[in-house]
Kinemage of the C-alpha trace (Angstrom):
@kinemage 1
@onewidth
@group {chain A} dominant
@subgroup {mainchain}
@vectorlist {calphas} color= white
{ca met a 1} P 74.990 53.928 20.189
{ca pro a 2} L 77.968 53.072 18.002
{ca val a 3} L 78.109 55.081 14.662
{ca gln a 4} L 77.629 52.120 12.350
{ca gln a 5} L 74.144 51.730 13.802
{ca leu a 6} L 73.150 55.163 12.982
{ca val a 7} L 73.957 54.965 9.464
{ca ala a 8} L 71.209 51.912 8.598
{ca phe a 9} L 72.245 51.611 4.774
{ca lys a 10} L 75.219 52.207 2.335
{ca ser a 11} L 72.473 53.225 0.043
{ca ser a 12} L 68.714 52.972 -0.225
{ca pro a 13} L 67.171 49.448 -0.190
{ca phe a 14} L 63.986 50.651 -1.174
{ca ser a 15} L 64.273 51.263 -4.785
{ca leu a 16} L 61.688 49.535 -7.069
{ca leu a 17} L 63.626 49.750 -10.400
{ca ala a 18} L 66.053 46.769 -10.953
{ca asp a 19} L 69.290 47.466 -12.531
{ca glu a 20} L 72.711 45.355 -13.036
{ca thr a 21} L 74.375 47.399 -10.019
{ca thr a 22} L 72.338 45.247 -7.474
{ca ala a 23} L 72.065 42.079 -9.622
{ca ala a 24} L 74.304 40.015 -7.160
{ca cys a 25} L 71.809 40.653 -4.212
{ca trp a 26} L 68.981 38.119 -3.690
{ca ala a 27} L 66.514 38.080 -1.015
{ca gly a 28} L 64.073 35.562 0.142
{ca arg a 29} L 62.461 32.980 -2.533
{ca lys a 30} L 64.779 30.300 -1.555
{ca gln a 31} L 63.131 27.879 -4.081
{ca thr a 32} L 63.413 30.287 -7.142
{ca leu a 33} L 67.021 30.996 -6.163
{ca ala a 34} L 67.427 26.996 -6.593
{ca gln a 35} L 65.819 27.141 -9.990
{ca leu a 36} L 68.162 29.499 -11.121
{ca arg a 37} L 71.311 27.985 -9.765
{ca arg a 38} L 70.207 24.586 -11.203
{ca leu a 39} L 69.642 26.122 -14.466
{ca cys a 40} L 73.240 27.521 -14.778
{ca gly a 41} L 74.285 24.278 -13.716
{ca ser a 42} L 72.634 22.561 -16.561
{ca trp a 43} L 74.011 24.853 -19.076
{ca ser a 44} L 77.687 24.116 -17.638
{ca ser a 45} L 77.020 20.450 -17.679
{ca arg a 46} L 75.521 20.079 -20.966
{ca ala a 47} L 75.802 21.787 -24.390
{ca asp a 48} L 72.188 21.081 -25.279
{ca ser a 49} L 70.138 24.204 -26.335
{ca ser a 50} L 67.261 25.179 -24.070
{ca leu a 51} L 64.268 27.289 -23.795
{ca asp a 52} L 62.742 28.249 -20.218
{ca val a 53} L 60.040 30.538 -19.132
{ca met a 54} L 59.773 32.867 -16.080
{ca trp a 55} L 56.743 34.292 -15.196
{ca ala a 56} L 55.461 36.577 -12.464
{ca asn a 57} L 52.835 39.492 -11.706
{ca leu a 58} L 53.858 43.003 -12.095
{ca gly a 59} L 56.299 44.020 -9.309
{ca ala a 60} L 56.975 40.489 -8.350
{ca gly a 61} L 60.810 40.896 -9.144
{ca lys a 62} L 61.080 38.962 -12.757
{ca thr a 63} L 63.585 41.818 -14.033
{ca his a 64} L 65.903 41.449 -11.200
{ca ala a 65} L 65.584 37.639 -10.959
{ca leu a 66} L 66.801 37.953 -14.865
{ca phe a 67} L 69.827 40.351 -13.466
{ca his a 68} L 70.526 37.970 -10.833
{ca leu a 69} L 70.553 35.208 -13.468
{ca lys a 70} L 73.228 36.977 -15.681
{ca tyr a 71} L 75.151 37.588 -12.418
{ca leu a 72} L 75.192 33.896 -11.804
{ca leu a 73} L 76.066 33.224 -15.212
{ca thr a 74} L 79.235 35.462 -15.363
{ca ser a 75} L 80.388 34.712 -11.792
{ca leu a 76} L 80.100 31.027 -11.846
{ca ser a 77} L 81.671 30.230 -15.273
{ca ala a 78} L 84.955 29.055 -15.807
{ca ala a 79} L 87.177 31.687 -17.481
{ca thr a 80} L 87.594 29.865 -20.742
{ca ser a 81} L 83.623 29.614 -21.201
{ca val a 82} L 82.146 32.581 -20.121
{ca pro a 83} L 78.839 32.766 -22.001
{ca ile a 84} L 77.904 35.393 -24.285
{ca ile a 85} L 74.762 37.044 -22.682
{ca thr a 86} L 72.447 39.566 -24.012
{ca phe a 87} L 69.560 41.236 -21.729
{ca val a 88} L 66.954 42.979 -23.461
{ca asp a 89} L 63.223 44.344 -23.274
{ca val a 90} L 60.920 43.327 -25.860
{ca pro a 91} L 59.754 46.630 -27.258
{ca glu a 92} L 56.175 47.811 -26.701
{ca asp a 93} L 55.234 47.868 -30.198
{ca ile a 94} L 57.218 45.146 -31.529
{ca gly a 95} L 56.266 44.322 -35.287
{ca asn a 96} L 58.619 41.630 -36.446
{ca phe a 97} L 61.735 39.435 -35.832
{ca leu a 98} L 64.080 42.191 -37.374
{ca glu a 99} L 63.179 44.638 -34.479
{ca leu a 100} L 64.108 42.118 -31.888
{ca tyr a 101} L 67.260 41.622 -33.634
{ca lys a 102} L 67.854 45.279 -33.565
{ca lys a 103} L 67.395 45.243 -29.792
{ca ile a 104} L 69.535 42.353 -29.365
{ca leu a 105} L 72.806 43.099 -31.451
{ca pro a 106} L 73.898 46.537 -29.806
{ca thr a 107} L 74.084 44.507 -26.573
{ca leu a 108} L 76.749 41.822 -27.879
{ca pro a 109} L 80.476 42.057 -27.506
{ca leu a 110} L 80.831 42.665 -31.528
{ca arg a 111} L 84.627 43.537 -31.159
{ca gln a 112} L 85.338 40.301 -29.136
{ca leu a 113} L 82.916 38.179 -31.482
{ca ala a 114} L 84.650 39.727 -34.708
{ca glu a 115} L 88.083 38.655 -33.401
{ca leu a 116} L 87.095 35.174 -32.646
{ca gly a 117} L 85.428 34.804 -35.958
{ca leu a 118} L 88.424 35.836 -37.743
{ca lys a 119} L 90.410 33.374 -35.873
{ca thr a 120} L 87.759 30.358 -36.542
{ca his a 121} L 86.369 31.405 -40.116
{ca gln a 122} L 88.182 32.258 -43.241
{ca ser a 123} L 85.254 32.653 -45.299
{ca lys a 124} L 83.994 35.514 -47.620
{ca ser a 125} L 80.774 35.518 -45.631
{ca arg a 126} L 79.129 38.882 -45.310
{ca leu a 127} L 79.594 38.339 -41.713
{ca ser a 128} L 83.283 37.506 -41.914
{ca arg a 129} L 83.679 40.622 -44.332
{ca ala a 130} L 82.076 42.884 -41.593
{ca phe a 131} L 84.474 41.363 -39.014
{ca arg a 132} L 87.573 42.138 -41.032
{ca ala a 133} L 86.434 45.864 -41.235
{ca ile a 134} L 85.601 45.756 -37.438
{ca val a 135} L 89.132 44.396 -36.288
{ca phe a 136} L 91.503 45.863 -39.139
{ca gly a 137} L 89.371 48.701 -40.601
{ca ala a 138} L 89.996 52.578 -39.872
{ca glu a 139} L 87.206 54.318 -37.731
{ca asn a 140} L 85.097 54.748 -40.315
{ca asp a 141} L 85.151 51.273 -41.746
{ca gln a 142} L 84.598 49.841 -38.409
{ca gln a 143} L 81.441 52.192 -38.106
{ca leu a 144} L 80.216 50.994 -41.511
{ca ala a 145} L 80.322 47.364 -40.547
{ca tyr a 146} L 79.040 47.986 -37.038
{ca asp a 147} L 75.938 49.851 -38.584
{ca trp a 148} L 75.686 46.652 -41.016
{ca ile a 149} L 75.607 44.167 -38.138
{ca val a 150} L 73.411 45.986 -35.992
{ca gly a 151} L 70.820 46.392 -38.832
{ca ala a 152} L 70.963 49.919 -39.350
{ca lys a 153} L 71.205 51.652 -42.481
{ca pro a 154} L 74.913 52.165 -43.679
{ca gly a 155} L 75.212 53.750 -47.242
{ca leu a 156} L 75.496 50.956 -49.619
{ca arg a 157} L 77.792 52.336 -52.225
{ca glu a 158} L 80.299 53.226 -49.260
{ca leu a 159} L 79.516 49.622 -47.516
{ca lys a 160} L 80.311 47.674 -50.324
{ca ala a 161} L 83.401 49.732 -51.366
{ca val a 162} L 84.792 49.021 -47.620
{ca thr a 163} L 83.628 45.689 -47.089
{ca gly a 164} L 82.262 44.177 -50.541
{ca ile a 165} L 78.814 43.715 -48.669
{ca asp a 166} L 76.022 44.936 -51.039
{ca ala a 167} L 72.994 44.593 -49.058
{ca arg a 168} L 71.567 45.751 -45.619
{ca ile a 169} L 70.156 43.264 -43.119
{ca glu a 170} L 66.385 44.410 -43.792
{ca ser a 171} L 64.457 41.126 -43.260
{ca asp a 172} L 63.397 38.804 -40.926
{ca ser a 173} L 65.318 36.161 -42.464
{ca asp a 174} L 68.462 38.113 -42.987
{ca ala a 175} L 68.338 38.869 -39.044
{ca glu a 176} L 67.894 35.142 -38.244
{ca thr a 177} L 70.600 34.069 -40.607
{ca val a 178} L 73.206 36.585 -39.072
{ca leu a 179} L 72.127 35.833 -35.358
{ca ser a 180} L 72.243 32.139 -36.279
{ca asp a 181} L 75.565 32.446 -37.453
{ca leu a 182} L 76.900 34.210 -34.321
{ca val a 183} L 75.249 31.592 -32.111
{ca arg a 184} L 77.185 28.953 -34.203
{ca leu a 185} L 80.429 30.731 -33.925
{ca cys a 186} L 80.221 31.109 -29.885
{ca ala a 187} L 79.139 27.315 -29.804
{ca ser a 188} L 82.302 26.277 -31.974
{ca asn a 189} L 84.291 28.267 -29.278
{ca gly a 190} L 82.381 26.249 -26.399
{ca gln a 191} L 80.572 29.498 -25.376
{ca arg a 192} L 76.787 29.445 -24.633
{ca phe a 193} L 74.709 32.178 -26.361
{ca val a 194} L 71.942 33.400 -23.766
{ca val a 195} L 69.470 35.666 -24.577
{ca leu a 196} L 67.316 36.883 -21.789
{ca leu a 197} L 64.147 38.713 -22.923
{ca asp a 198} L 61.966 40.682 -20.453
{ca glu a 199} L 58.413 41.748 -21.293
{ca phe a 200} L 57.834 38.824 -23.466
{ca gln a 201} L 54.060 39.295 -23.010
{ca arg a 202} L 54.523 42.281 -25.181
{ca val a 203} L 54.828 39.818 -28.282
{ca gly a 204} L 50.759 38.869 -27.253
{ca his a 205} L 50.146 42.461 -28.246
{ca met a 206} L 51.254 42.225 -31.892
{ca lys a 207} L 48.944 43.502 -34.283
{ca thr a 208} L 47.844 40.076 -35.860
{ca glu a 209} L 48.216 36.690 -35.077
{ca lys a 210} L 49.987 36.081 -38.252
{ca lys a 211} L 53.010 38.593 -37.385
{ca arg a 212} L 53.164 37.074 -33.952
{ca gly a 213} L 53.055 33.530 -35.639
{ca ala a 214} L 56.044 34.708 -37.989
{ca leu a 215} L 58.281 36.342 -35.072
{ca leu a 216} L 58.205 33.180 -32.995
{ca ala a 217} L 58.706 30.880 -36.129
{ca his a 218} L 61.976 32.738 -36.490
{ca val a 219} L 62.668 31.878 -32.972
{ca arg a 220} L 62.042 28.289 -33.592
{ca thr a 221} L 64.281 27.910 -36.499
{ca leu a 222} L 67.072 29.631 -34.613
{ca phe a 223} L 66.786 26.834 -32.329
{ca ser a 224} L 66.552 24.314 -35.388
{ca arg a 225} L 69.943 25.739 -36.826
{ca asn a 226} L 71.479 25.399 -33.208
{ca pro a 227} L 70.545 22.416 -31.196
{ca thr a 228} L 73.653 23.339 -28.905
{ca gln a 229} L 74.926 26.187 -26.776
{ca leu a 230} L 71.854 28.624 -27.541
{ca ser a 231} L 69.346 29.356 -24.600
{ca phe a 232} L 66.345 31.642 -24.356
{ca val a 233} L 64.743 32.621 -21.145
{ca leu a 234} L 61.569 34.534 -21.435
{ca ala a 235} L 60.412 36.573 -18.565
{ca ile a 236} L 56.641 37.104 -19.086
{ca gly a 237} L 54.503 39.271 -16.890
{ca ser a 238} L 50.990 37.348 -16.109
{ca arg a 239} L 49.297 36.325 -13.138
{ca leu a 240} L 48.618 32.826 -14.379
{ca glu a 241} L 51.247 30.406 -15.597
{ca lys a 242} L 48.914 28.983 -18.089
{ca thr a 243} L 48.368 32.603 -19.454
{ca ala a 244} L 52.190 32.926 -19.930
{ca leu a 245} L 52.627 29.277 -21.589
{ca asp a 246} L 49.785 29.971 -23.971
{ca leu a 247} L 51.998 32.644 -25.511
{ca leu a 248} L 54.375 30.028 -26.939
{ca pro a 249} L 53.205 27.809 -30.127
{ca pro a 250} L 53.704 24.113 -29.514
{ca glu a 251} L 57.022 23.917 -31.692
{ca leu a 252} L 58.495 26.207 -28.937
{ca arg a 253} L 56.885 24.188 -25.908
{ca thr a 254} L 58.347 20.997 -27.267
{ca ile a 255} L 61.780 22.724 -26.847
{ca met a 256} L 60.821 23.713 -23.053
{ca gly a 257} L 59.849 20.186 -22.649
{ca met a 258} L 58.949 18.967 -18.945
{ca arg a 259} L 60.901 21.382 -17.067
{ca pro a 260} L 58.874 23.732 -14.753
{ca ser a 261} L 58.622 27.139 -15.527
{ca ile a 262} L 60.321 29.599 -13.263
{ca ala a 263} L 57.572 31.304 -10.849
{ca leu a 264} L 57.844 34.285 -8.658
{ca pro a 265} L 54.998 33.701 -6.504
{ca glu a 266} L 53.625 35.978 -3.696
{ca met a 267} L 55.178 35.451 -0.452
{ca ser a 268} L 53.940 34.287 2.786
{ca lys a 269} L 54.334 36.625 5.968
{ca asp a 270} L 57.327 34.599 6.997
{ca glu a 271} L 58.803 34.697 3.692
{ca ala a 272} L 58.051 38.437 3.355
{ca leu a 273} L 60.053 38.831 6.823
{ca asp a 274} L 62.880 36.874 5.622
{ca phe a 275} L 62.879 39.264 2.179
{ca val a 276} L 63.286 42.190 4.233
{ca cys a 277} L 66.117 41.110 6.343
{ca gln a 278} L 67.844 39.475 3.730
{ca arg a 279} L 67.488 42.835 1.060
{ca phe a 280} L 68.444 44.975 4.082
{ca ala a 281} L 71.525 42.729 4.956
{ca trp a 282} L 72.954 43.418 1.291
{ca tyr a 283} L 72.718 47.122 1.757
{ca arg a 284} L 74.248 47.376 5.003
{ca pro a 285} L 77.833 49.220 5.139
{ca ala a 286} L 80.967 47.598 6.433
{ca gly a 287} L 81.055 46.827 9.843
{ca tyr a 288} L 77.452 47.017 10.653
{ca ser a 289} L 76.497 45.246 13.931
{ca gly a 290} L 73.147 46.320 14.304
{ca ser a 291} L 69.557 43.989 14.010
{ca ala a 292} L 68.627 42.575 10.974
{ca glu a 293} L 65.315 44.971 10.610
{ca his a 294} L 67.127 48.332 11.785
{ca pro a 295} L 66.272 51.120 11.621
{ca phe a 296} L 62.735 49.383 12.049
{ca thr a 297} L 62.057 47.119 14.938
{ca ser a 298} L 61.174 43.609 14.270
{ca glu a 299} L 57.556 44.519 15.270
{ca gln a 300} L 56.978 47.325 13.014
{ca val a 301} L 58.389 45.124 10.012
{ca arg a 302} L 56.032 42.531 11.233
{ca phe a 303} L 53.319 44.927 11.725
{ca val a 304} L 53.319 46.270 8.226
{ca ile a 305} L 53.447 42.794 6.454
{ca ser a 306} L 50.365 41.844 8.199
{ca tyr a 307} L 48.749 44.837 7.542
{ca leu a 308} L 49.455 44.480 3.703
{ca ser a 309} L 48.271 40.901 3.856
{ca asp a 310} L 45.293 40.972 6.319
{ca glu a 311} L 43.903 44.859 6.037
{ca ala a 312} L 45.017 45.897 2.674
{ca lys a 313} L 44.596 42.541 1.080
{ca thr a 314} L 47.344 43.418 -1.389
{ca arg a 315} L 50.064 40.973 -2.707
{ca leu a 316} L 53.133 40.196 -0.534
{ca ile a 317} L 55.630 41.031 -3.555
{ca pro a 318} L 58.986 42.976 -3.550
{ca arg a 319} L 57.437 46.342 -5.065
{ca thr a 320} L 54.854 46.655 -2.618
{ca ile a 321} L 56.703 45.790 0.697
{ca leu a 322} L 59.669 48.157 -0.363
{ca gln a 323} L 57.442 50.978 -1.292
{ca val a 324} L 55.581 50.995 2.013
{ca leu a 325} L 58.667 50.315 4.065
{ca gly a 326} L 60.452 53.247 2.023
{ca ile a 327} L 57.400 55.451 2.702
{ca val a 328} L 57.507 54.403 6.356
{ca tyr a 329} L 61.291 55.242 6.740
{ca asp a 330} L 60.808 58.665 5.179
{ca thr a 331} L 58.017 59.574 7.181
{ca phe a 332} L 59.081 58.400 10.537
{ca leu a 333} L 63.105 58.156 10.555
{ca val a 334} L 64.482 60.164 13.824
{ca arg a 335} L 67.943 59.984 14.836
{ca gly a 336} L 68.540 56.757 12.915
{ca glu a 337} L 65.497 54.926 13.982
{ca ile a 338} L 62.064 54.658 13.066
{ca ser a 339} L 60.135 56.240 15.991
{ca cys a 340} L 56.183 56.329 15.935
{ca pro a 341} L 53.452 54.641 18.173
{ca gln a 342} L 51.759 52.150 16.425
{ca glu a 343} L 48.635 54.021 15.877
{ca asp a 344} L 50.552 56.608 13.813
{ca leu a 345} L 52.029 53.711 11.686
{ca leu a 346} L 48.361 52.372 11.435
{ca leu a 347} L 47.138 55.878 10.273
{ca leu a 348} L 49.927 56.033 7.667
{ca leu a 349} L 49.251 52.905 6.369
{ca lys a 350} L 45.426 53.521 5.943
{ca ser a 351} L 46.172 56.833 4.325
{ca leu a 352} L 47.919 55.019 1.380
{ca arg a 353} L 46.171 53.963 -1.931
{ca trp a 354} L 45.944 50.555 -1.997
{ca asp a 355} L 43.943 50.044 -4.856
{ca asp a 356} L 46.981 51.023 -6.952
{ca ala a 357} L 48.978 48.275 -5.280
């Protein structure tokens, strides 16, 4: 048997954790991929600001879908209009808009934005003063300006002496104003400002309806102040689309408009098989020439998928499929192949805790 067939993968295709190193990989769900591509296309062809909702059940792949959307945006954009993209998880115990701001700002290319700001704005605003310190200041001056802009607590006396700024960013209104100014700066340069927010359902867990309403009102005001080149994609963990959309007040739903939400539904058996083969293909080493399912056989993969659907009565979603195939791989891999009688494979599947799937 050729050596490349014995080495099934260049790295594990069974990982359950999404990260940017695998963002280019997309497997299965052709309709969802088409939606993501249409979204990128609409952003490049029109300057209008937009809000979109992505919803999926736990383990269905929404975080990876956001990473892939970011990959599509950066790979398909012209060199002159690469969008500014921030990807953050909504904090588990989020209390206000300022806390969201503090998650977003450190992810931005602040030096790049500062240089752009100094080219296009000569004002004496607080933001311009911070930009000047970031670009031209000594190391300590840069750190003070950086701490101010990300919402930290620089010493006020030192901050004022270096930058002329006499107040920290300590309120929702302060945060909204600075973030809006950054969006407007990008828009003036023809760059879209894209905010990808994962785990947005955590906003629904805020202590009071008043606090949640206030946070969402600041998001709405961001759009009011920036009718062009601002886009939010909210990824919401939910079993139902209605539950996901109910998180948004009417004033945000109107920005979303009639566009359908981006769904990551459970897969059919055939779709699950396509997902496995395409996922495996992305992880193959250069020169691989074996079968799509190797080191599994096609029959083994189909047997596992059928068991998940028909016997375990569990959802055919990426997390479940990859976790189970990973367990089978670890248990039965012998000399580069999954070697086991079907009855042994069945015993293994029956031994798993399906109430946790």
